[in-house]
N, C-alpha and C positions, 0 to 999 in steps of 0.2 A: 396045275400051274395056272395063273392068271393070264388071260389073253393079252397079246401085245396091244391090241386096240379093241375097243367095244364096237357096237353096231353103228355108233355115230362117227367112227373114225377117231375117238379120243384114245389117248394112251394115258398111263399113270402121270406122265409129266405135263400133260396139257389138259387134263379133265377140269371142268369148271373154270376154264381161263386161268389157272394157276399152275405154277411149276412145283412139282413135288420134290422138295430138296432132300427128302429121306432116301430117294432112289439114286444112290450114288455108284450102283454097279454097272451102269450104262457106259459102254466105252466104244462099241463098234459104230462105224458110220451109219449103217441102216437104222439102228435103233435110236441114236441120238438125234437123228434128223426126221423121225416120224412126224407126220402132220395130223392135225385133227380135221374135222369135216369142213373147216373154214380154210384149210390148207396152211394153218399156222403151225410153225415149228416151236419147240420149247424155247429156243434162242429168241424168236420174235416176241413171244410172250414174256420172257424175262426182261427184254428191253421195255416193252409196253408197260409192264406193271412195276417198273423201278426195282427189279431184283438184280442189282449190279453184280453181286458176288456170284449169283448163279449164272448170270450171263457170261462172266468171265470163265467160270469153270466149264460151261458148255463149249465156249469157243476153244479153250485150251484142249478139251477132249475131242475136238474135231467137228463141232457144230458148223454148218455151212452157212455163212452170211449171205451167200448169193441166193438162197431158196426164198422165193416170194410166196405170199399167201394168195388166196383166190382173187384178191382185189389188186394184186401186183406189188404189194408192199414188201420190201426186204426190211430187216430190223432197223437199219440206219435210215432208210427211207421213211419209216413209221415214225421215228422220233430220234432226236439226240439230246435226251433229258439231262437235267443238271447232275444227276448222280453219276454220270459217266464223265471221266476226265477227257480232256482234249487228246492226251497222249493215248488213251485206250481207243478212242474213235479213229484217230489217225492210224494206229497199228492195225485196226480192223479193215480200214479202207485200202491198205497197201495191196491187199488180194482181191480187190474188187474192180469192176469196170467203172471208172469214175464218172462216165457219162450215161451210165444205165438209168432208164426212167421207170417209174412205176405207173399205175393206171391213170393218175392225173398228170402224168408226164413231168413230175418233179424229179430232178437230179439231186445228187447229194449236195451240190452247191445251193440249191434252193432250200433243202432242209437245213443246211448249216446256217444259212442266213436267217431263217425262221426261228432258229433256236439260239441266236446271237453267239454263234461259235466262229469268232473272228480268226482264231488260229487254224481252225479246220478249212475255212475259206481260203486262207493264204496257202495252205498246204495243197489243196485241190487246184488252185490256180498255178502253183509252181509245177505241179504234175501235168498240166495242160488241159484241165477241165475247160469245157467250152461255156464261157460267161454269156454267149448269146442264146443259149438254150432257153426255150420258152415253155412253160408248163400250160396246163389246161386253160388257165386264165390269162395266158399270153404274157405272164410276168417273167422277166430275166432275174438273175440274181442281183442285178443292180437295182431293179424295182424294190425287191424285198429288202435289200440292205437299207435303202432310204426309208421304206415303210416301217421297218423295225427299228429305226433309230441307231443304226450301227455307227462306228467312229468314222470321221472324215478320212483317216488313213486307209481304212479297209475299202472305202468307196474309191479312192484314188487307186488302190491296188487293183481292184476290179477293172477299172477303166484302163489301167496301163498293164493289164496282165500280158505275160510274155508271148502267149499264143497270138493274141490279137495284134500286138505290137510287130512280131516278126512277120505275120502275114500281110499286114498293112504296109509295112516298109518295103517288103519284097515287090508287092504290087506296084507301089510308087515308083520304085527304082526301075522296074520293068518298063514302065511307061516312058521312062526318060532315055531309053536306048543306051547308046554308047556312054553318055554322061553318067547314067545310072550305074553302068558297070564299073566305071572308074571310082564311083563313090563307095563301092564295095570294099576297096582297098583303104578308105579313109578311116580316120579315127572314129570310134563308136560314138563319142560325144558330138563330133561333127555330123554324123549321120542323124543323130537325134535332133540336132538343130535344123538341119535341112529337111527332114522328113518328120512329120508329127509321130510321137510315140504312143498314140492311141487311135482306136478306130471310131470315128464319129457315129457310125451306124449304131453302135451299142447305145450311145448317148440318146439316140432319138427313136429307139424301138418303142412302140405303143402297146400297151396291154389291151385287154378285151374292151375296156371302156375308153380307150384312146389316150391314157395317160402315159406320159413319159416320165422318166426319173425326175426331170425338173418340176413337172406338175406336182409330183409326190413331195419333193423337198420344200415347195412353197406350202403345200397343205400342212406339212409337219412343222413349218416355221423354222427351218434349219438354215440359218444364215450362212453357215460354213459350207454346207452342202450346195446351196444356191450358188454361192461364189465359185466353188470348184467347178460345178457343172457349166456355168456361163463362161468361165475361163478356158475350158476344154472345148467349147464350141457347140454346146447343146442349142438346138433351134428354139428361138423365141416365138416362132409363128405357128407352130403345131397346136391344133385345137383338140381339146378333149370335151365332149359334150357342149361344143360350142365356145369353150374359153381357152385362151392361151394361158401360159403360165403367168404372164404378166397380169391378165384379167384376174386371175385367182389372187395374185398378190395384192392388187388394188382392192379387191373385195375384203380381203383379210384386213387390210389397213383401215378401210372404212368401218368395218364391224368391230374392230378391237382397239384401234388407235393406240397401239403399243409401239415402243421404240424398235422392237424386232421387226414388226410388220412394216414400219416406215424404212427401216434399213434395207429390207428385201426389195421393196419398190425402187429404191435408190440404186441398188446394184443393177437392175434392168435398165436404168436410165443413164448409166455411165457409158 
């Protein structure tokens, strides 16, 4: 009988970086989760090489989505490509540690933003995923959402995620002593009026080159996002490579002379 793995640690399902769809007899946990010499499982390779049906089959047969390769990538850390539906990704994430990081410190939130998976981002936020988590390049999901031109609504959802909102409001109420305790019995709408429903620290986190989400929104010429970030209290004075976000906005206006660039500068001056 053929060996389960060859001398390089390959098996019939992972040899040459491809999944052998003919081998449908595999059902036990040990066999279906065999790794090659790179630590890759058949499930990871199915996700990587856009073999959606095989990926679903492997998952249903017990393939473990937690298993990372030698570089620390799990299947969904590696990619959330277009051949996978949001529903499938969400169903897979239900059994995963949502704040788990791979070797470049990306979380599933980071990957969802990179792959324009707004429904997945919303699901992760609702489950309590940490929007302040920073990857190897010090980017948060907010940085990536702006950089990848996601919608205004998902940016608002990130800023106002329930985990940040609850922690921030609890901290603010604790600082108010007895008065804060009384407010705990107040209507939730009144609490939101008296205490901000977002954490400004997230707005002002800088990535490895010093850029905040506001810098990126200006660079992308996203009037809607610049407006939202300024309204939420993003700092106008933080510098990245010597420039504030307003400096960048002025440079864009002088270089392009477009109505959008002019509108963004005007937003800073209101």
